[in-house]
N, C-alpha and C positions, 0 to 999 in steps of 0.2 A: 504494499500499499504506499503510495507516494503522498507524503505529507504536505510538501510544497516543493517547488522547482525553481530553478534560476536558469537563465539563457545565457550561455557563455559562447561567444563566436558563433552564433547561430544554432548551437546545438542546446537542447533542453536537458538538464541534469536533474535528477531528484536531489533534494538537499541532503538527505541522509547519505546518499552515495558520495556526494562532494565532500561531506564532512568526514568520512571514513577512508577515501582514497588517500594513500600517502604520496607524497612528492616523490618523483622518481630520481630527481638530481639531489645532490647533497645540499643540506642547508647551507646557505651562504652567510648566515647570521646566528648568533647564539639562540638556543632553543627557547629560552624564556621569552626573549624578545619576539620570536617567531610565534610563540603561544599568545603573546599580547595582541599582535596583529591578527591572528586567527580568531581570537575571541572578539575583537572588534568587527571583523567581517561577519561572523556569525550573529553578533547583536544586530547588525544592519539587516541581514537576510531574515532574521527570525521576528524582527519588529514589523515587516511588511504586512499590510492587511491580507494580502494573499496567503501568508504563512500563519499569521495570528498566534505566534508563540511569544507572547509578551512577556510572561514570567522568565522564560528562558533568556530573552533578549536582555532583560535587566541583569540578570546573572552575568552574562557575556560582557555586557558593559562595564560592570564593576570590575570583573577580572582582567578586562584589557588595560584598566589603569593600574590595578594592584600588581600585576606582572611587569608592567613597564618600569614601576617603581623597583621592584626586586632586580630587574636588569641594571637600572641606574645605580643602585646601591653596590651592586657587583662591579661594574664596569667604569663607574665615574668616581664612586666613593670607597672603592676597593674593600668592601665587606663581602666577604665569600657568600655564595649560596648556602654552604654548609653552616656558617655562622648565622646567616639569617634564619635557616630552618631549625637551629638548634636551641628553640625555645620550648619550654614545656607547655605554657599555656598563653593565650593572647598573642600568637605569632601575628596576626594581622595588625594588632595595636602597636606591637613592638616594630615592625617594618614601617608603618605609617609614622610613627615617631621619630624614627631614624631619618626618614626624608625630610619631615618638618623641621627637625634639629639642623639637617645640613642647609635647608633653605633660609633659615634664620642666620647660620653661620656666614652664608654667602650675601647676607644684607638683602636677600629677596623677599622684603616684607609683603608687597602685593601678591607675590606669587605664593607665598605661606598662607596668606588669608584665603585666596581663592581656592588653592588645592585643599586646605583644611576644610572649608565650607562644602566643597564639591565632593570630596571623598567620603565626608560624613554622610551627606544626602545619598550617594550612590549606595553606601552601605546600608542606610536605612531602608532604601528601597529594595535592595537585595535581600534584606532579613524579611520583608514582606513577602516579596516574590518566592523566596526559597522556603519559608517555614510557617507562615501564616495562612490560615484557611481563608483566604479571600481573593477575589477576582483582580487581576492586574489589567488596567485598561489600556488602549492603544496610547492615549495621551500620557499615560505614566511611562510607558515604553519609550516613546519619542523623548520625554523629558530626560530620561536617562541617557539616551544617545547624545543629546545635545550638551548635557553635563560632562560625559565621557570625552566628547569632542574637545570642549574647552579645557578639561583637565590634561589630556594628552598633548594638546597645543602648548599649553603652559610648561609642562615638563620638558618637551622638546625645544622650547625657546631658552629655558634657563640652561638645560644639559645639552649643549650644542653637540652635534655630530652623532646623533643617536641613529 
């Protein structure tokens, strides 16, 4: 059963097939960054009305930002993935605090404020989408995408060369 599909170069692919097919060529970028991009693309596809998977789109929008933060911490702040993952509880809070601390240290007060507000809102929406017995609307899905766009842009602006 095809949940929804996407047209690429004139050929229609079922979404599940697209998400499951592995790239034939080697990754030219770190896996975490690649996963961030993949989550963003999935959020876009899942939020389309033709697909209507709004809860899943919010989950992916949040993780597109969170995974880019992990990539930045490893490749720009030199905090290894192992160190980032070596937290007993609250790993997301720990990782978010690390990037917020770095933004402050860089004097990026505006980026700090926007990132802090945006990641908190994405996390709030993700908790609702993932854990609460409530329906996610198309507007909430689109809101998450707008917030993710702004968040990713800010991170790319501050941490050049991503």
